[in-house]
N, C-alpha and C positions, 0 to 999 in steps of 0.2 A: 315310911313305912314300918311298924314296928318289925324287928329282927324274930324269926321263928323261936319257939320256944319249944326248946328239944323234948322240955318232959308233959308240955302240954300235946307234941306229936304223938307222945308214945302212947299216953292217956286216950288219946284219942282213936288212934288207932285198933290199941289193945280194946275202948268200948264195940266197934265194927267188924273185926275180925271174924269174928262167928257170926254174927248176925247178919251181916252185908258184904260178903267179899267183893261183890264188881267194886263198891265205894272202896274199899281196902284197897285190892289192887290198884286202881285207882290213884290212891294219896301215897302210895308207895313209890310209884314210876314217877309220879309228876315229883314228889321231894327229890329223889335220885338222879332226876335226869334235869329239872326245870322247865320241861316240856308247854308249850299253850296249850290250852285248853281244848282247841280245832284239832291240834296235832296228835293229841289221844283219841279223836274222835276218829283221825283217820285210822288207828290202828298202829301198833309198834311193832315190830320183831324183835324178838327176844331170845339171846342163843346165850344160853349156860356156859360159861367156857370151864367149870369147875372149882373149887375153892374159893365161891362169894363171888368171883366176876362174872360179867354179862356183858355181853356186847348187844348195844340196842341202836336197832334201827329207825328215823323218826323219816318223817315225809312234813316235808315244813308246811305252815300254813301259810296263809294272806296270800295264794298263790292266783292271785286273779288278774286279767288283764285287764287296763284300764283305758281312758278317752287317750285321745294325741295331746303330746302336749308334756312339761318337764316336769311336771309335781311329782312328787315321792310317793304320793298314792298311786300313780298310774304303771307304774313299773312292778315285776312280776317281784315279790319279796318274800323272806321264808326260805332260807335253803334246807333243802333236806342235809341229814347228817347222822353218822354214824360214831356212838361214842362208847367208851366202856369202861363202865360202873362195877367197883370194889361194895356190894351188898348181899349181905347174906338175906335178909328179905326178897330182896329183887330175883335174886338166884330160882328161891321159893316163885314166888309169882310166875319168873318164867318156865319151870318145871310144871306148875299146875295149870298152866295155860296149852302147855302144848308149844313153847315158843313163840305163841301171837295175843297179844291182847288188845282185843277193842268192845269198850263196854258198850250194850247192849242197849242202854241207856241213853239220852241227849245229855250234853252239857249242861244243862238248866236242871231236869232231875236229879244229876248226882251232885251239882250246886245245894239245889233245897237239900237233897238228903243231906249233906256234908252240914249244911246250917242248924239240920234239926239234932244232928248228934253233936254238934258242937256246946250246944244248949248244956249239956250233961259232962263238959269237962272243963275243970278249972281253969283258966288259963288261954283257951283254945275258940275266945269270943272274934278271935280277930286273924284266923288262922281261914283263907280263900285257897283254892286252885290257883290265882297268881301270883300267891305268900309264898310258894314254892320256888315261884320262876324268879322273882325276888331276892330270894333268901340263896337261890343257886347265885344268880349274878354276885351280889356280894361278896359268898366264899371264894368264887372265881376272880375276883378283882384284889385277893389280898397274895396271890400268887401267880398269876397270870395277866400276859399282858393282852392289849386291845383285840390282840390278831387272833388270840385261843378264846377267848371272851365271846369273839361275834363269831368263831365256828361252833362252839359247843352250843350257845343259845339260838344258831338260825337267823342272826344277823345276815343281810344281804351290804350292810356298810356297818363298818366303826361308827356313825355316826346315830345310828339307831340306843346307843347306849347313851350319849347325850341326852335324849330325849328324858334317858330316866335318872338325871342329873351327876349321872359319872361320866365322865371323859378326857 
């Protein structure tokens, strides 16, 4: 996976900020939290605490009961979590959306709009909503232990990190 090109991200968000506010807000939230696209669809609670500090409450995805058995696919996964993020852009999103953001568009519609927008931005060709999640994991791995990575990404098990090649 390619690391996120910050310059391309800035150019991408600048290109959609005035023309597609929903996509812009979705990109900012995804980058700052690393949430799953399914979690964004459920909506997030954003509490602006001042000075660019935002408390973000995320309802975990992948919460489906499976059939009987021991498979990892049969247990409830995707923990709910609360993150505290330092980001002026996210604070702006929180204020503009009165503390709650849930896109009206489906995740597929947002993905298609992102695909169109990134074709006009140099270096943004590989940016997807999952790019932000993987980038967040990489950043966390530099200064956090497995338990903190698990908490911030909403994994029910540290074994989830091994799936991504980080163990």
